[in-house]
N, C-alpha and C positions, 0 to 999 in steps of 0.2 A: 269837674265839669261833666254833666250828663250828655252822652252822645245818643243819637237816634239808633234804634234797633230795628231788625226785620225778622219776621217769622215766615218761613216758606210753608204755609199751610197745605196747599194742594197745587203744586206747580208741575205741569207736564214735563218740564225740563229735568226734574229730579229723577225721572224714569227714562227719558229719551236721551239724556246726555247733552242737551243743548246748553252747555256751560262754556264760559270763556274765562281765561286767565287774563287779568287786566291790571295795568298800573295807571293811576290817575295823574294827569298833568294839567297844570295851569300855565299856558304858554309853553315854554320848554322846561318848566320846573316840576319835578316829581313832587306831588302834594298828598297829604293825608286826606282820607275821605271817610265819612260815616256810612255804616250800613243803612239800607233803606233809601238811599239816594239812587239816581239813575245817571248813566253816562252814555254818550255816543262813542262808538268805536271809530278810531281814526287810523286804521291800518295796524300793521304789526309794529311793536316797539323796536327800536334800533338794535340790530344784531340779535334779534330773537326770532324763533320759529313758531312759537305757540303763545306768546304773551302779547296781547293787544294794548295799544295806547288808548286810554279812555280820556275823553274831554267833555266839558259841559256842552250840551246840545246848542248849536248856534241858533236854531229855529225850532219851533214847536213841532215841525214835521220831521225832524231828524229821528231816525230809528235809535232806540235806546235799549240798554240792558240794565237789570236790577242789581245793584251792589249788595252782595250778601257774603262777605268774607267770614271765614271760620273764626270765632271769637276765642283766640288763644292768648292767655295772659301768662307769661312765663315766670314772673316773679312770684315765688312761693310765699313771700311775706304779705302778699295782697289777697289773701284768701277771702276777705270780705268783699271783694270786687264783684260787680254784677255785669250783665251784658251791656248796660248803658255806660260802663267805664271803658269800653273797647272802641278803638278806632283803627281803621286800616292804615298802617304806617306808610309814609311817603317812600316811594321807591321799591316797595315790596308788592309782589303780585297778590291779588285777591280774586275770589270767585265772583262771577257775575252770571246771572240767569237771563236767557232769552225768554221773554214772556209770550204767551199765546192766549188767544181768546178763550175765556172760560177759567183761566187760572185764578186761584185765590191766594192772597198773601196779606200779611198785616205789617204795618209799620207804626212806630211810635209817632204821636202827633207832631213831634218836633221835626219830622222828616217832610212835613207838608206845610206849605204856605197857605194857611187857612183864610177864609173870607172874613171871619170875625172871631174874637175871643180865643184864638189859637187852637180851636177845636173844630175839625171838619164835621159836617152835618150829614146824618144818614139820608140817602136819597140824592145828594149832590154827586158830582164827579170830581176826580182829580186827573190832571193832565200834565204832559211835559211842559216845562217852563223854559222859554228861550234864555240862553246865557246863564242857566242855573242847573245845578244837579238836584235840586229839591223839586218835588211834585207840587202842583198848584191846584187848590180847590176852586171850582167854578160851579155855578148853579146848573149850567149845561155846557156841553162841548160845542166848539165852533165848527168842528168837522175837519179841521186842517191838522190836528194833533196826531202824532205818530202813536201815542199811547193814551188811551182813555180808560179809566177804571171807575166803577161805581162804588160809592161808600155804602156798604151793606150792613155794617154793624160797628158799634163802639164797645170796647172791652177794657178791662184793667188787667195788666199783666204782672205776675210775680209778686214777691213780698215787698218790693219797692213801689207797688201800685202805679206802674207806668201806664199812662193813657195810650191806648192803641186804637188804630183805625183798621178795620177789616175791609179789604178791597177785592173786587172782582173785575178782571180784565174784560172789557167789552169791545176793545179795539187794540190790536197790537201790530 
């Protein structure tokens, strides 16, 4: 199965250190999550000082962070694996970025709930989606979303020709 991927093209957090260590939960169950999704932080994880509990945002106005775990595949027999073969394992901390206005990042199209044909359109926006870790494409933002990104380009990534959407944060 191909998982979504993220590319941190030009994020201020890569220089400012606005990173979080997060474990993703559905209810009280630690759950795997794909890169390129977003989660809301729900306080520190039980018995942890630096690892936050990530959950699906309950409302579009909930503040979110971008899931961008380091793609480490330890099995040496899987040398033909690509970035789209990686998922952040349940119960294991992953890296998440706090986004700021002006940031640029790219996600595979599978990380976005598109309006049509599973392909976001340049000029539209993607926003947080209530009760989901995926971003959602809209023709325009309603103004209540915590995260609004403009679709600025479409690209094809890597030898597997993964369709990618380049996003610029216009509200975070």
